[in-house]
MARBA-3410 file (N, C-alpha, C, O; in Angstrom, 1 decimal):
114
-10.6,-43.6,6.5,-9.9,-42.8,5.5,-8.5,-43.2,5.3,-7.8,-43.3,6.3 ~ -8.0,-43.4,4.1,-6.6,-43.8,4.0,-5.9,-42.7,4.1,-6.3,-41.6,3.8 ~ -4.4,-42.9,4.4,-3.5,-42.0,4.7,-3.3,-41.1,3.3,-3.2,-39.9,3.3 ~ -3.2,-41.9,2.3,-3.2,-41.1,1.0,-4.2,-40.1,0.8,-3.9,-39.0,0.2 ~ -5.5,-40.5,1.2,-6.5,-39.5,1.0,-6.3,-38.3,2.0,-6.4,-37.1,1.7
-6.0,-38.7,3.1,-5.6,-37.5,4.2,-4.7,-36.7,3.5,-4.9,-35.5,3.5 ~ -3.6,-37.0,2.9,-2.6,-36.2,2.5,-3.2,-35.4,1.4,-3.1,-34.2,1.3 ~ -3.7,-36.1,0.5,-4.4,-35.4,-0.6,-5.3,-34.3,-0.1,-5.4,-33.2,-0.7 ~ -5.9,-34.4,0.9,-6.9,-33.3,1.4,-5.9,-32.2,2.0,-6.2,-31.0,1.9 ~ -4.9,-32.6,2.5,-4.2,-31.7,3.3,-3.4,-30.9,2.2,-3.1,-29.8,2.4
-3.1,-31.5,1.2,-2.5,-30.5,0.0,-3.5,-29.7,-0.7,-3.2,-28.5,-1.0 ~ -4.6,-30.1,-0.8,-5.7,-29.3,-1.3,-6.1,-28.1,-0.2,-6.3,-27.0,-0.6 ~ -6.0,-28.5,1.0,-6.2,-27.3,1.9,-5.1,-26.4,2.0,-5.3,-25.2,2.2 ~ -3.9,-26.8,1.8,-2.8,-25.9,1.7,-2.8,-24.9,0.5,-2.5,-23.8,0.6 ~ -3.2,-25.5,-0.7,-3.4,-24.9,-1.7,-4.4,-23.8,-1.7,-4.3,-22.7,-2.3
-5.5,-24.2,-1.1,-6.7,-23.2,-0.9,-6.4,-22.2,0.2,-6.8,-21.0,0.1 ~ -5.6,-22.5,1.3,-5.0,-21.4,2.1,-4.2,-20.5,1.5,-4.2,-19.3,1.9 ~ -3.3,-20.9,0.6,-2.5,-19.8,-0.1,-3.3,-19.0,-0.9,-3.0,-17.8,-1.0 ~ -4.5,-19.4,-1.5,-5.3,-18.6,-2.4,-5.9,-17.7,-1.4,-5.9,-16.5,-1.6 ~ -6.4,-18.1,-0.4,-7.1,-17.3,0.7,-6.2,-16.1,1.1,-6.6,-14.9,1.0
-4.8,-16.5,1.7,-4.1,-15.4,1.9,-3.7,-14.4,0.7,-3.6,-13.2,0.9 ~ -3.5,-15.0,-0.3,-3.0,-14.2,-1.5,-3.9,-13.6,-2.5,-3.5,-13.0,-3.5 ~ -5.4,-13.8,-2.2,-6.3,-13.4,-3.2,-6.8,-12.1,-2.9,-7.9,-11.8,-2.5 ~ -5.8,-11.1,-3.0,-6.3,-9.7,-2.8,-5.1,-8.8,-3.6,-4.0,-9.3,-3.8 ~ -5.4,-7.6,-4.0,-4.6,-7.0,-4.8,-3.2,-6.8,-4.2,-3.1,-6.6,-3.0
-2.1,-6.9,-5.0,-0.8,-6.8,-4.4,-0.4,-5.4,-4.3,-0.8,-4.7,-5.2 ~ 0.4,-4.8,-3.4,0.8,-3.4,-3.3,2.1,-3.1,-4.0,2.3,-2.0,-4.4 ~ 2.9,-4.3,-4.3,4.1,-3.9,-5.0,4.2,-5.0,-6.1,3.6,-6.1,-6.0 ~ 5.1,-4.7,-7.1,5.6,-5.7,-8.0,6.2,-6.9,-7.3,6.0,-8.1,-7.8 ~ 6.9,-6.8,-6.3,7.5,-8.1,-5.7,6.5,-8.8,-5.0,6.5,-10.1,-5.2
5.6,-8.2,-4.3,4.4,-9.0,-3.7,3.5,-9.7,-4.7,3.1,-10.9,-4.5 ~ 3.3,-9.0,-5.8,2.4,-9.6,-6.9,3.1,-10.9,-7.4,2.6,-12.0,-7.5 ~ 4.3,-10.7,-7.8,5.1,-11.8,-8.5,5.3,-13.0,-7.5,5.2,-14.2,-7.9 ~ 5.7,-12.8,-6.3,5.8,-13.9,-5.5,4.4,-14.5,-5.0,4.3,-15.7,-4.6 ~ 3.4,-13.6,-4.9,2.1,-14.3,-4.6,1.6,-15.1,-5.8,0.9,-16.1,-5.5
1.8,-14.7,-7.1,1.2,-15.4,-8.2,1.9,-16.6,-8.3,1.3,-17.7,-8.5 ~ 3.2,-16.6,-8.2,4.0,-17.9,-8.4,3.7,-18.9,-7.3,3.7,-20.1,-7.6 ~ 3.4,-18.3,-6.1,3.1,-19.4,-5.0,1.8,-20.0,-5.2,1.7,-21.2,-4.9 ~ 0.8,-19.3,-5.7,-0.5,-19.7,-6.0,-0.4,-20.9,-7.0,-1.0,-22.0,-6.8 ~ 0.5,-20.8,-8.1,0.8,-21.8,-9.0,1.4,-22.9,-8.5,0.9,-24.0,-8.7
2.4,-22.7,-7.8,3.2,-24.0,-7.1,2.4,-24.6,-6.2,2.4,-25.8,-6.2 ~ 1.7,-24.0,-5.3,0.9,-24.7,-4.2,-0.1,-25.6,-5.0,-0.3,-26.7,-4.6 ~ -0.7,-25.2,-6.0,-1.8,-25.9,-6.7,-1.1,-27.1,-7.3,-1.6,-28.2,-7.3 ~ -0.1,-27.0,-7.8,0.8,-28.1,-8.7,1.1,-29.0,-7.6,1.1,-30.2,-8.0 ~ 1.4,-28.9,-6.6,1.6,-29.9,-5.5,0.4,-30.8,-5.4,0.6,-32.0,-5.5
-0.7,-30.3,-5.1,-1.8,-31.0,-5.0,-2.2,-31.9,-6.3,-2.7,-33.0,-6.3 ~ -2.0,-31.1,-7.4,-2.5,-31.7,-8.8,-1.4,-32.9,-9.1,-1.9,-34.0,-9.6 ~ -0.2,-32.8,-8.8,0.7,-33.9,-9.1,0.7,-34.9,-8.1,1.2,-36.0,-8.3 ~ 0.2,-34.7,-7.0,0.0,-35.7,-5.8,-1.2,-36.6,-6.3,-1.3,-37.8,-6.1 ~ -2.2,-35.9,-6.9,-3.4,-36.6,-7.4,-3.2,-37.6,-8.5,-3.9,-38.6,-8.8
-2.2,-37.1,-9.2,-2.0,-37.8,-10.6,-0.9,-39.1,-10.0,-0.8,-40.1,-10.7 ~ -0.3,-39.0,-8.9,0.5,-40.0,-8.5,-0.4,-41.3,-8.2,-0.1,-42.4,-8.5 ~ -1.5,-41.0,-7.5,-2.5,-42.1,-7.3,-3.0,-42.9,-8.4,-3.3,-44.1,-8.4 ~ -3.1,-42.1,-9.6,-3.5,-42.7,-10.8,-2.3,-43.2,-11.6,-2.6,-44.0,-12.6 ~ -1.3,-43.0,-11.4,-0.2,-43.5,-12.4,-0.2,-45.0,-12.5,-0.6,-45.9,-11.7
0.4,-45.2,-13.8,0.2,-46.7,-14.2,1.5,-47.4,-13.7,1.5,-48.5,-13.2 ~ 2.5,-46.8,-13.8,3.9,-47.6,-13.4,4.4,-47.0,-12.2,4.1,-45.9,-11.8 ~ 5.3,-47.8,-11.4,6.2,-47.3,-10.4,7.1,-46.3,-10.7,7.3,-45.5,-9.8 ~ 7.5,-46.2,-11.8,8.3,-45.2,-12.3,7.7,-43.8,-12.4,8.3,-42.8,-12.1 ~ 6.5,-43.8,-13.0,5.7,-42.8,-13.1,5.1,-42.2,-12.0,4.8,-41.0,-12.0
4.9,-43.0,-10.9,4.4,-42.6,-9.5,5.5,-42.0,-8.9,5.3,-41.0,-8.2 ~ 6.8,-42.4,-9.0,7.8,-41.7,-8.3,8.0,-40.3,-9.0,8.2,-39.3,-8.5 ~ 7.9,-40.5,-10.3,8.1,-39.2,-11.0,7.1,-38.1,-10.5,7.4,-36.9,-10.4 ~ 5.9,-38.4,-10.3,4.7,-37.5,-9.9,5.2,-37.1,-8.5,5.2,-35.9,-8.2 ~ 5.5,-37.9,-7.6,5.8,-37.5,-6.2,7.2,-36.7,-6.3,7.4,-35.9,-5.4
8.0,-36.7,-7.2,9.2,-36.0,-7.1,8.8,-34.7,-7.6,9.3,-33.7,-7.0 ~ 7.9,-34.5,-8.6,7.5,-33.2,-9.1,6.8,-32.4,-7.9,7.0,-31.3,-7.7 ~ 5.9,-33.2,-7.2,5.3,-32.5,-6.1,6.3,-32.1,-5.0,6.1,-31.0,-4.4 ~ 7.3,-32.9,-4.7,8.2,-32.4,-3.8,9.1,-31.1,-4.2,9.5,-30.3,-3.4 ~ 9.2,-31.2,-5.6,9.9,-30.0,-6.1,9.0,-28.7,-6.0,9.5,-27.6,-5.6
7.8,-28.9,-6.2,6.9,-27.7,-6.0,6.6,-27.2,-4.7,6.5,-26.0,-4.5 ~ 6.6,-28.2,-3.7,6.5,-27.7,-2.4,7.7,-27.2,-1.8,7.7,-26.5,-0.8 ~ 8.9,-27.7,-2.3,10.2,-27.0,-1.9,10.3,-25.5,-2.6,10.9,-24.6,-2.0 ~ 9.7,-25.4,-3.6,9.6,-23.9,-4.2,8.7,-23.2,-3.3,9.0,-22.0,-3.0 ~ 7.6,-23.8,-2.9,6.6,-23.0,-2.1,7.4,-22.5,-0.7,7.4,-21.3,-0.4
7.9,-23.5,-0.1,8.7,-23.0,1.0,9.7,-22.0,0.8,9.8,-21.1,1.5 ~ 10.6,-22.1,-0.3,11.5,-21.0,-0.6,10.9,-19.7,-0.8,11.4,-18.6,-0.4 ~ 9.8,-19.7,-1.6,8.9,-18.7,-2.0,8.4,-17.8,-0.6,8.5,-16.6,-0.6 ~ 7.9,-18.6,0.3,7.4,-18.2,1.6,8.7,-17.5,2.3,8.6,-16.4,2.8 ~ 9.9,-18.1,2.4,11.0,-17.6,3.1,11.4,-16.2,2.6,11.8,-15.3,3.3
11.3,-16.1,1.2,11.8,-14.9,0.7,10.6,-13.7,1.1,10.9,-12.5,1.3 ~ 9.4,-14.2,1.1,8.4,-13.3,1.3,8.5,-12.8,2.8,8.3,-11.6,3.1 ~ 8.9,-13.7,3.6,9.1,-13.4,5.1,10.3,-12.4,5.1,10.2,-11.3,5.6 ~ 11.5,-12.8,4.6,12.6,-11.9,4.8,12.5,-10.6,4.2,13.1,-9.6,4.7 ~ 11.7,-10.4,3.1,11.4,-9.1,2.4,10.2,-8.4,2.9,9.9,-7.3,2.4
9.6,-8.9,3.9,8.4,-8.4,4.6,7.3,-8.1,3.5,6.8,-6.9,3.5 ~ 7.0,-9.0,2.7,6.1,-8.9,1.8,4.6,-9.2,2.1,3.8,-8.9,1.2 ~ 4.3,-9.6,3.3,3.2,-9.8,3.9,2.9,-10.0,5.2,3.8,-9.6,6.0 ~ 1.8,-10.4,5.7,1.6,-10.8,7.2,2.5,-11.9,7.6,2.5,-13.0,7.1 ~ 3.4,-11.5,8.6,4.3,-12.4,9.0,3.6,-13.9,9.6,4.0,-15.0,9.4
2.6,-13.6,10.3,1.9,-14.7,11.0,1.4,-15.8,9.9,1.6,-17.0,9.9 ~ 0.7,-15.1,9.0,0.3,-15.9,7.9,1.3,-16.7,7.0,1.2,-17.8,6.6 ~ 2.3,-15.9,6.8,3.2,-16.5,6.0,4.3,-17.7,6.7,4.9,-18.6,6.2 ~ 4.3,-17.3,8.0,4.9,-18.4,8.9,4.2,-19.6,9.0,4.8,-20.7,8.9 ~ 2.9,-19.5,9.1,2.0,-20.6,9.3,2.1,-21.4,7.9,2.4,-22.6,7.9
2.0,-20.7,6.9,2.1,-21.5,5.6,3.5,-22.2,5.3,3.7,-23.2,4.6 ~ 4.4,-21.4,5.8,5.8,-22.0,5.7,6.0,-23.2,6.5,6.7,-24.1,6.0 ~ 5.4,-23.2,7.7,5.5,-24.3,8.6,4.8,-25.5,8.0,5.3,-26.6,8.1 ~ 3.5,-25.4,7.4,2.8,-26.4,6.7,3.8,-26.9,5.5,4.1,-28.1,5.4 ~ 4.2,-26.0,4.7,5.2,-26.3,3.6,6.2,-27.4,4.0,6.5,-28.4,3.3
6.8,-27.0,5.1,8.1,-27.9,5.5,7.5,-29.2,6.1,8.2,-30.2,5.8 ~ 6.3,-29.4,6.8,5.8,-30.7,7.0,5.4,-31.4,5.9,5.6,-32.6,5.9 ~ 4.9,-30.8,4.9,4.7,-31.5,3.5,5.8,-31.9,3.0,5.8,-33.1,2.5 ~ 6.9,-31.2,2.9,8.3,-31.6,2.3,8.6,-33.0,3.1,8.6,-34.1,2.5 ~ 8.7,-33.0,4.3,9.1,-34.2,5.3,8.3,-35.4,4.9,8.9,-36.5,4.7
7.0,-35.3,4.6,6.0,-36.1,4.5,6.3,-36.9,3.1,6.4,-38.1,2.9 ~ 6.4,-35.9,2.1,6.9,-36.5,0.6,8.1,-37.1,0.4,8.3,-38.1,-0.3 ~ 9.0,-36.6,1.2,10.5,-37.2,1.2,10.5,-38.6,1.7,11.3,-39.4,1.2 ~ 9.7,-38.8,2.8,9.4,-40.1,3.5,8.6,-40.9,2.6,9.0,-42.1,2.4 ~ 7.7,-40.5,1.9,7.0,-41.5,1.1,7.9,-41.8,-0.1,7.8,-43.0,-0.4
8.7,-41.1,-0.7,9.6,-41.3,-1.8,10.8,-42.2,-1.4,11.3,-43.0,-2.2 ~ 11.2,-42.0,-0.1,12.1,-43.0,0.4,11.7,-44.3,0.5,12.4,-45.2,0.0 ~ 10.6,-44.6,0.9,10.0,-45.9,1.3,9.7,-46.6,-0.1,9.5,-47.8,-0.1 ~ 9.7,-46.0,-1.2,9.4,-46.7,-2.5,10.6,-47.2,-3.0,10.6,-47.8,-4.1
END
């Protein structure tokens, strides 16, 4: 299995984990707002990374990676806000945030190598 495939699967798993944690009725406006945005941005990370693999030019590949990086940083900040505002289960949020931070580092490394 190639490293790109492993990362793609990891990004899909991250998006799926977000859905599993937040696929329940929200109790407050804030928890609904941040949950919905997190679901969108986590899915976008995976989708943009898969587009990276099929991009035609190096410039397009870098652009897709940068979009994925922007989206995972958004996920990370969203999770930090939810943690500080006590909007969900701290253990689940912390686990997702840890994974988001690791993905940020991986994507930065890939971009810097190009």
